[in-house]
GUMAR-355172 format. One record per residue (C-alpha): x, y, z; residue in one letter. Coordinates in Angstrom, 2 decimals. Layout:
GUMAR-355172
<site><xx>X</xx><yy>Y</yy><zz>Z</zz><keti>A</keti></site>
...
end
This chain:
GUMAR-355172
<site><xx>208.24</xx><yy>226.53</yy><zz>46.64</zz><keti>X</keti></site>
<site><xx>207.27</xx><yy>228.65</yy><zz>49.76</zz><keti>X</keti></site>
<site><xx>207.54</xx><yy>231.72</yy><zz>47.52</zz><keti>X</keti></site>
<site><xx>205.50</xx><yy>230.00</yy><zz>44.67</zz><keti>X</keti></site>
<site><xx>203.07</xx><yy>228.64</yy><zz>46.67</zz><keti>X</keti></site>
<site><xx>202.23</xx><yy>232.19</yy><zz>48.46</zz><keti>X</keti></site>
<site><xx>202.28</xx><yy>233.90</yy><zz>44.98</zz><keti>X</keti></site>
<site><xx>199.73</xx><yy>231.38</yy><zz>43.60</zz><keti>X</keti></site>
<site><xx>197.49</xx><yy>231.14</yy><zz>46.46</zz><keti>X</keti></site>
<site><xx>197.59</xx><yy>234.89</yy><zz>46.71</zz><keti>X</keti></site>
<site><xx>196.53</xx><yy>235.61</yy><zz>42.91</zz><keti>X</keti></site>
<site><xx>194.17</xx><yy>232.67</yy><zz>42.56</zz><keti>X</keti></site>
<site><xx>192.71</xx><yy>232.15</yy><zz>46.06</zz><keti>X</keti></site>
<site><xx>190.05</xx><yy>229.09</yy><zz>46.23</zz><keti>X</keti></site>
<site><xx>190.66</xx><yy>227.51</yy><zz>43.06</zz><keti>X</keti></site>
<site><xx>194.61</xx><yy>227.35</yy><zz>44.12</zz><keti>X</keti></site>
<site><xx>193.89</xx><yy>226.30</yy><zz>47.40</zz><keti>X</keti></site>
<site><xx>191.93</xx><yy>223.30</yy><zz>45.73</zz><keti>X</keti></site>
<site><xx>194.21</xx><yy>222.27</yy><zz>43.25</zz><keti>X</keti></site>
<site><xx>197.57</xx><yy>222.64</yy><zz>45.67</zz><keti>X</keti></site>
<site><xx>195.78</xx><yy>220.78</yy><zz>48.44</zz><keti>X</keti></site>
<site><xx>194.50</xx><yy>218.03</yy><zz>45.90</zz><keti>X</keti></site>
<site><xx>198.07</xx><yy>217.56</yy><zz>44.69</zz><keti>X</keti></site>
<site><xx>199.55</xx><yy>217.17</yy><zz>48.44</zz><keti>X</keti></site>
<site><xx>197.05</xx><yy>214.53</yy><zz>49.13</zz><keti>X</keti></site>
<site><xx>198.21</xx><yy>212.70</yy><zz>46.14</zz><keti>X</keti></site>
<site><xx>201.35</xx><yy>212.33</yy><zz>47.08</zz><keti>X</keti></site>
<site><xx>203.05</xx><yy>215.99</yy><zz>45.93</zz><keti>X</keti></site>
<site><xx>205.59</xx><yy>217.58</yy><zz>48.51</zz><keti>X</keti></site>
<site><xx>203.41</xx><yy>220.35</yy><zz>48.90</zz><keti>X</keti></site>
<site><xx>202.76</xx><yy>221.86</yy><zz>52.24</zz><keti>X</keti></site>
<site><xx>199.26</xx><yy>222.46</yy><zz>53.77</zz><keti>X</keti></site>
<site><xx>201.00</xx><yy>224.34</yy><zz>56.71</zz><keti>X</keti></site>
<site><xx>201.59</xx><yy>227.16</yy><zz>54.33</zz><keti>X</keti></site>
<site><xx>198.43</xx><yy>227.05</yy><zz>51.98</zz><keti>X</keti></site>
<site><xx>195.75</xx><yy>226.71</yy><zz>54.37</zz><keti>X</keti></site>
<site><xx>196.88</xx><yy>229.43</yy><zz>56.97</zz><keti>X</keti></site>
<site><xx>197.84</xx><yy>231.78</yy><zz>54.15</zz><keti>X</keti></site>
<site><xx>193.86</xx><yy>231.26</yy><zz>53.16</zz><keti>X</keti></site>
<site><xx>192.39</xx><yy>231.94</yy><zz>56.57</zz><keti>X</keti></site>
<site><xx>194.63</xx><yy>235.04</yy><zz>56.36</zz><keti>X</keti></site>
<site><xx>193.46</xx><yy>236.37</yy><zz>52.94</zz><keti>X</keti></site>
<site><xx>189.76</xx><yy>235.45</yy><zz>54.16</zz><keti>X</keti></site>
<site><xx>190.29</xx><yy>237.78</yy><zz>57.37</zz><keti>X</keti></site>
<site><xx>191.69</xx><yy>240.36</yy><zz>55.14</zz><keti>X</keti></site>
<site><xx>188.65</xx><yy>240.19</yy><zz>52.44</zz><keti>X</keti></site>
<site><xx>190.74</xx><yy>238.95</yy><zz>49.59</zz><keti>X</keti></site>
<site><xx>188.68</xx><yy>236.17</yy><zz>48.69</zz><keti>X</keti></site>
<site><xx>185.61</xx><yy>237.90</yy><zz>47.10</zz><keti>X</keti></site>
<site><xx>183.43</xx><yy>236.74</yy><zz>50.08</zz><keti>X</keti></site>
<site><xx>182.63</xx><yy>238.10</yy><zz>53.31</zz><keti>X</keti></site>
<site><xx>185.60</xx><yy>236.97</yy><zz>56.22</zz><keti>X</keti></site>
<site><xx>183.61</xx><yy>234.48</yy><zz>57.94</zz><keti>X</keti></site>
<site><xx>182.15</xx><yy>232.95</yy><zz>54.93</zz><keti>X</keti></site>
<site><xx>185.60</xx><yy>233.18</yy><zz>53.16</zz><keti>X</keti></site>
<site><xx>187.27</xx><yy>231.36</yy><zz>56.05</zz><keti>X</keti></site>
<site><xx>184.55</xx><yy>228.48</yy><zz>56.00</zz><keti>X</keti></site>
<site><xx>185.24</xx><yy>228.01</yy><zz>52.52</zz><keti>X</keti></site>
<site><xx>188.90</xx><yy>227.83</yy><zz>53.21</zz><keti>X</keti></site>
<site><xx>188.19</xx><yy>225.18</yy><zz>55.27</zz><keti>X</keti></site>
<site><xx>185.60</xx><yy>223.19</yy><zz>52.99</zz><keti>X</keti></site>
<site><xx>187.74</xx><yy>223.37</yy><zz>50.04</zz><keti>X</keti></site>
<site><xx>190.77</xx><yy>222.27</yy><zz>51.38</zz><keti>X</keti></site>
<site><xx>188.98</xx><yy>219.44</yy><zz>53.22</zz><keti>X</keti></site>
<site><xx>187.34</xx><yy>218.78</yy><zz>49.79</zz><keti>X</keti></site>
<site><xx>190.51</xx><yy>218.83</yy><zz>47.93</zz><keti>X</keti></site>
<site><xx>192.43</xx><yy>216.45</yy><zz>50.42</zz><keti>X</keti></site>
<site><xx>189.34</xx><yy>214.17</yy><zz>49.71</zz><keti>X</keti></site>
<site><xx>190.03</xx><yy>214.59</yy><zz>45.88</zz><keti>X</keti></site>
<site><xx>193.51</xx><yy>213.97</yy><zz>46.14</zz><keti>X</keti></site>
<site><xx>193.46</xx><yy>210.97</yy><zz>48.51</zz><keti>X</keti></site>
<site><xx>190.99</xx><yy>209.36</yy><zz>46.28</zz><keti>X</keti></site>
<site><xx>193.35</xx><yy>209.60</yy><zz>43.23</zz><keti>X</keti></site>
<site><xx>196.29</xx><yy>208.07</yy><zz>45.45</zz><keti>X</keti></site>
<site><xx>193.84</xx><yy>205.64</yy><zz>46.82</zz><keti>X</keti></site>
<site><xx>192.72</xx><yy>204.41</yy><zz>43.62</zz><keti>X</keti></site>
<site><xx>195.69</xx><yy>203.90</yy><zz>41.85</zz><keti>X</keti></site>
<site><xx>197.28</xx><yy>202.02</yy><zz>44.89</zz><keti>X</keti></site>
<site><xx>193.85</xx><yy>199.88</yy><zz>45.00</zz><keti>X</keti></site>
<site><xx>193.73</xx><yy>199.68</yy><zz>41.09</zz><keti>X</keti></site>
<site><xx>197.29</xx><yy>198.71</yy><zz>40.61</zz><keti>X</keti></site>
<site><xx>198.62</xx><yy>197.42</yy><zz>43.56</zz><keti>X</keti></site>
<site><xx>202.17</xx><yy>196.63</yy><zz>44.39</zz><keti>X</keti></site>
<site><xx>203.06</xx><yy>196.93</yy><zz>40.79</zz><keti>X</keti></site>
<site><xx>202.58</xx><yy>200.61</yy><zz>40.61</zz><keti>X</keti></site>
<site><xx>203.46</xx><yy>201.43</yy><zz>44.28</zz><keti>X</keti></site>
<site><xx>206.44</xx><yy>199.54</yy><zz>44.15</zz><keti>X</keti></site>
<site><xx>207.98</xx><yy>200.44</yy><zz>40.59</zz><keti>X</keti></site>
<site><xx>206.90</xx><yy>204.07</yy><zz>40.59</zz><keti>X</keti></site>
<site><xx>207.34</xx><yy>205.40</yy><zz>44.34</zz><keti>X</keti></site>
<site><xx>208.60</xx><yy>202.16</yy><zz>46.18</zz><keti>X</keti></site>
<site><xx>212.52</xx><yy>202.85</yy><zz>45.78</zz><keti>X</keti></site>
<site><xx>211.39</xx><yy>206.58</yy><zz>46.44</zz><keti>X</keti></site>
<site><xx>209.84</xx><yy>205.63</yy><zz>50.04</zz><keti>X</keti></site>
<site><xx>211.82</xx><yy>202.51</yy><zz>50.77</zz><keti>X</keti></site>
<site><xx>208.64</xx><yy>200.26</yy><zz>50.27</zz><keti>X</keti></site>
<site><xx>208.87</xx><yy>196.71</yy><zz>49.37</zz><keti>X</keti></site>
<site><xx>206.49</xx><yy>193.73</yy><zz>48.92</zz><keti>X</keti></site>
<site><xx>206.73</xx><yy>192.87</yy><zz>52.90</zz><keti>X</keti></site>
<site><xx>206.09</xx><yy>196.30</yy><zz>53.62</zz><keti>X</keti></site>
<site><xx>202.86</xx><yy>196.36</yy><zz>51.72</zz><keti>X</keti></site>
<site><xx>201.58</xx><yy>193.26</yy><zz>53.12</zz><keti>X</keti></site>
<site><xx>202.31</xx><yy>194.17</yy><zz>56.53</zz><keti>X</keti></site>
<site><xx>200.45</xx><yy>197.61</yy><zz>55.87</zz><keti>X</keti></site>
<site><xx>197.51</xx><yy>195.11</yy><zz>54.60</zz><keti>X</keti></site>
<site><xx>197.39</xx><yy>193.62</yy><zz>57.91</zz><keti>X</keti></site>
<site><xx>197.76</xx><yy>196.62</yy><zz>59.55</zz><keti>X</keti></site>
<site><xx>194.84</xx><yy>198.58</yy><zz>57.76</zz><keti>X</keti></site>
<site><xx>192.62</xx><yy>195.49</yy><zz>57.93</zz><keti>X</keti></site>
<site><xx>192.86</xx><yy>195.59</yy><zz>61.60</zz><keti>X</keti></site>
<site><xx>192.89</xx><yy>199.10</yy><zz>62.33</zz><keti>X</keti></site>
<site><xx>191.12</xx><yy>200.52</yy><zz>59.06</zz><keti>X</keti></site>
<site><xx>189.41</xx><yy>203.70</yy><zz>59.87</zz><keti>X</keti></site>
<site><xx>191.57</xx><yy>204.61</yy><zz>62.86</zz><keti>X</keti></site>
<site><xx>194.65</xx><yy>204.20</yy><zz>60.86</zz><keti>X</keti></site>
<site><xx>193.72</xx><yy>206.24</yy><zz>58.08</zz><keti>X</keti></site>
<site><xx>192.09</xx><yy>209.12</yy><zz>60.61</zz><keti>X</keti></site>
<site><xx>195.48</xx><yy>209.12</yy><zz>62.79</zz><keti>X</keti></site>
<site><xx>197.55</xx><yy>209.19</yy><zz>59.67</zz><keti>X</keti></site>
<site><xx>195.31</xx><yy>212.37</yy><zz>58.18</zz><keti>X</keti></site>
<site><xx>196.58</xx><yy>214.30</yy><zz>61.59</zz><keti>X</keti></site>
<site><xx>200.23</xx><yy>213.93</yy><zz>61.03</zz><keti>X</keti></site>
<site><xx>202.60</xx><yy>216.03</yy><zz>59.20</zz><keti>X</keti></site>
<site><xx>204.34</xx><yy>214.44</yy><zz>56.27</zz><keti>X</keti></site>
<site><xx>202.55</xx><yy>210.94</yy><zz>56.91</zz><keti>X</keti></site>
<site><xx>198.97</xx><yy>212.37</yy><zz>56.03</zz><keti>X</keti></site>
<site><xx>200.42</xx><yy>212.72</yy><zz>52.33</zz><keti>X</keti></site>
<site><xx>201.08</xx><yy>209.48</yy><zz>51.72</zz><keti>X</keti></site>
<site><xx>198.49</xx><yy>207.68</yy><zz>54.02</zz><keti>X</keti></site>
<site><xx>196.63</xx><yy>206.87</yy><zz>50.88</zz><keti>X</keti></site>
<site><xx>199.02</xx><yy>204.64</yy><zz>49.16</zz><keti>X</keti></site>
<site><xx>199.13</xx><yy>201.96</yy><zz>51.90</zz><keti>X</keti></site>
<site><xx>195.40</xx><yy>202.53</yy><zz>52.58</zz><keti>X</keti></site>
<site><xx>194.26</xx><yy>201.62</yy><zz>48.88</zz><keti>X</keti></site>
<site><xx>196.85</xx><yy>198.73</yy><zz>48.80</zz><keti>X</keti></site>
<site><xx>195.23</xx><yy>197.43</yy><zz>51.88</zz><keti>X</keti></site>
<site><xx>191.89</xx><yy>197.01</yy><zz>50.05</zz><keti>X</keti></site>
<site><xx>189.97</xx><yy>198.85</yy><zz>52.99</zz><keti>X</keti></site>
<site><xx>186.29</xx><yy>200.21</yy><zz>51.41</zz><keti>X</keti></site>
<site><xx>185.72</xx><yy>203.32</yy><zz>49.79</zz><keti>X</keti></site>
<site><xx>183.16</xx><yy>204.53</yy><zz>52.21</zz><keti>X</keti></site>
<site><xx>185.28</xx><yy>203.72</yy><zz>55.48</zz><keti>X</keti></site>
<site><xx>188.27</xx><yy>205.84</yy><zz>53.75</zz><keti>X</keti></site>
<site><xx>186.19</xx><yy>208.71</yy><zz>52.62</zz><keti>X</keti></site>
<site><xx>184.71</xx><yy>209.12</yy><zz>56.20</zz><keti>X</keti></site>
<site><xx>188.05</xx><yy>208.64</yy><zz>58.25</zz><keti>X</keti></site>
<site><xx>189.74</xx><yy>211.10</yy><zz>55.28</zz><keti>X</keti></site>
<site><xx>187.29</xx><yy>213.65</yy><zz>56.27</zz><keti>X</keti></site>
<site><xx>187.26</xx><yy>213.44</yy><zz>60.03</zz><keti>X</keti></site>
<site><xx>191.01</xx><yy>214.06</yy><zz>59.83</zz><keti>X</keti></site>
<site><xx>190.97</xx><yy>216.49</yy><zz>56.97</zz><keti>X</keti></site>
<site><xx>188.46</xx><yy>218.92</yy><zz>58.40</zz><keti>X</keti></site>
<site><xx>189.58</xx><yy>219.46</yy><zz>62.14</zz><keti>X</keti></site>
<site><xx>193.62</xx><yy>219.74</yy><zz>60.40</zz><keti>X</keti></site>
<site><xx>192.33</xx><yy>222.39</yy><zz>57.82</zz><keti>X</keti></site>
<site><xx>190.18</xx><yy>224.26</yy><zz>60.37</zz><keti>X</keti></site>
<site><xx>193.02</xx><yy>224.48</yy><zz>62.82</zz><keti>X</keti></site>
<site><xx>195.38</xx><yy>225.68</yy><zz>60.12</zz><keti>X</keti></site>
<site><xx>192.95</xx><yy>228.09</yy><zz>58.56</zz><keti>X</keti></site>
<site><xx>191.85</xx><yy>229.70</yy><zz>61.86</zz><keti>X</keti></site>
<site><xx>195.64</xx><yy>230.05</yy><zz>62.92</zz><keti>X</keti></site>
<site><xx>195.91</xx><yy>232.26</yy><zz>59.72</zz><keti>X</keti></site>
<site><xx>192.72</xx><yy>233.87</yy><zz>59.89</zz><keti>X</keti></site>
<site><xx>193.46</xx><yy>235.23</yy><zz>63.35</zz><keti>X</keti></site>
<site><xx>197.08</xx><yy>236.13</yy><zz>62.39</zz><keti>X</keti></site>
<site><xx>195.93</xx><yy>237.93</yy><zz>59.17</zz><keti>X</keti></site>
<site><xx>193.04</xx><yy>239.96</yy><zz>61.31</zz><keti>X</keti></site>
<site><xx>194.89</xx><yy>240.90</yy><zz>64.33</zz><keti>X</keti></site>
<site><xx>198.47</xx><yy>240.04</yy><zz>64.70</zz><keti>X</keti></site>
<site><xx>198.98</xx><yy>241.22</yy><zz>68.16</zz><keti>X</keti></site>
<site><xx>196.19</xx><yy>239.44</yy><zz>69.73</zz><keti>X</keti></site>
<site><xx>197.07</xx><yy>236.16</yy><zz>68.37</zz><keti>X</keti></site>
<site><xx>198.71</xx><yy>235.06</yy><zz>71.70</zz><keti>X</keti></site>
<site><xx>195.78</xx><yy>236.08</yy><zz>73.66</zz><keti>X</keti></site>
<site><xx>193.21</xx><yy>234.31</yy><zz>71.17</zz><keti>X</keti></site>
<site><xx>195.06</xx><yy>231.07</yy><zz>71.68</zz><keti>X</keti></site>
<site><xx>195.68</xx><yy>231.31</yy><zz>75.35</zz><keti>X</keti></site>
<site><xx>192.11</xx><yy>229.67</yy><zz>76.19</zz><keti>X</keti></site>
<site><xx>192.63</xx><yy>226.69</yy><zz>73.88</zz><keti>X</keti></site>
<site><xx>196.29</xx><yy>226.21</yy><zz>75.04</zz><keti>X</keti></site>
<site><xx>195.60</xx><yy>223.38</yy><zz>77.51</zz><keti>X</keti></site>
<site><xx>192.73</xx><yy>221.32</yy><zz>75.35</zz><keti>X</keti></site>
<site><xx>195.30</xx><yy>221.62</yy><zz>72.44</zz><keti>X</keti></site>
<site><xx>198.00</xx><yy>220.11</yy><zz>74.25</zz><keti>X</keti></site>
<site><xx>195.54</xx><yy>217.82</yy><zz>75.71</zz><keti>X</keti></site>
<site><xx>194.90</xx><yy>216.91</yy><zz>71.99</zz><keti>X</keti></site>
<site><xx>198.51</xx><yy>216.80</yy><zz>70.81</zz><keti>X</keti></site>
<site><xx>199.17</xx><yy>214.16</yy><zz>73.74</zz><keti>X</keti></site>
<site><xx>196.17</xx><yy>211.68</yy><zz>73.13</zz><keti>X</keti></site>
<site><xx>197.12</xx><yy>211.92</yy><zz>69.09</zz><keti>X</keti></site>
<site><xx>200.86</xx><yy>211.01</yy><zz>70.28</zz><keti>X</keti></site>
<site><xx>199.63</xx><yy>208.04</yy><zz>72.70</zz><keti>X</keti></site>
<site><xx>197.39</xx><yy>206.75</yy><zz>69.62</zz><keti>X</keti></site>
<site><xx>200.09</xx><yy>207.23</yy><zz>67.19</zz><keti>X</keti></site>
<site><xx>202.49</xx><yy>205.35</yy><zz>69.52</zz><keti>X</keti></site>
<site><xx>200.15</xx><yy>202.62</yy><zz>70.12</zz><keti>X</keti></site>
<site><xx>199.32</xx><yy>201.95</yy><zz>66.38</zz><keti>X</keti></site>
<site><xx>203.27</xx><yy>202.06</yy><zz>65.90</zz><keti>X</keti></site>
<site><xx>204.04</xx><yy>199.54</yy><zz>68.69</zz><keti>X</keti></site>
<site><xx>201.39</xx><yy>197.51</yy><zz>67.10</zz><keti>X</keti></site>
<site><xx>203.05</xx><yy>197.59</yy><zz>63.67</zz><keti>X</keti></site>
<site><xx>206.21</xx><yy>196.86</yy><zz>65.61</zz><keti>X</keti></site>
<site><xx>204.79</xx><yy>193.65</yy><zz>66.98</zz><keti>X</keti></site>
<site><xx>203.79</xx><yy>192.61</yy><zz>63.48</zz><keti>X</keti></site>
<site><xx>207.30</xx><yy>193.33</yy><zz>61.84</zz><keti>X</keti></site>
<site><xx>209.02</xx><yy>191.39</yy><zz>64.71</zz><keti>X</keti></site>
<site><xx>206.99</xx><yy>188.41</yy><zz>63.95</zz><keti>X</keti></site>
<site><xx>207.67</xx><yy>188.77</yy><zz>60.37</zz><keti>X</keti></site>
<site><xx>211.04</xx><yy>188.73</yy><zz>60.88</zz><keti>X</keti></site>
<site><xx>210.76</xx><yy>186.11</yy><zz>63.51</zz><keti>X</keti></site>
<site><xx>208.97</xx><yy>183.55</yy><zz>61.46</zz><keti>X</keti></site>
<site><xx>209.60</xx><yy>184.48</yy><zz>57.95</zz><keti>X</keti></site>
<site><xx>205.85</xx><yy>184.89</yy><zz>57.31</zz><keti>X</keti></site>
<site><xx>204.30</xx><yy>187.76</yy><zz>55.82</zz><keti>X</keti></site>
end
């Protein structure tokens, strides 16, 4: 898969980035950690037709819009067909049950925007966050804003790492050094927020198990 992605993006550039990142957000097991940094590296080397800085910004823009497009596909399918599609097509593979989906509905009803935003910043989770969000019936506008709010910084960070790596390999450590503390603080904040959401969800699960009510 890795070599295939490298070959695909290296050959087709921005269109390949859009297709693969849309697929990732629609639920396909494609790694943005490979595609987006590669796009940034190709941008720095002038291999995406446009000047390096313009190409870099386009990588961020295209990958983020692709994430939105793929997420909207998954969101629409879950919203339109609900439990029937999610359970019959994905449920067994993802370990989902009707109880899980009803619990997700409460979770997203309570945390909505923040639940989607945090999910977009977490590896693996970001690929599938659109399905429970769609089942939960949160609004399209809220979903789009939260998706972009999470996708843009994620893709910017990955593309920037690839850009600097492709431009000057030996200066990567020096380039990232001034950002080490802010990045560490940001990671800690995200982990705390994710832990808090997880605790709240766990409390809901415990309540369901105790009372027998979904």
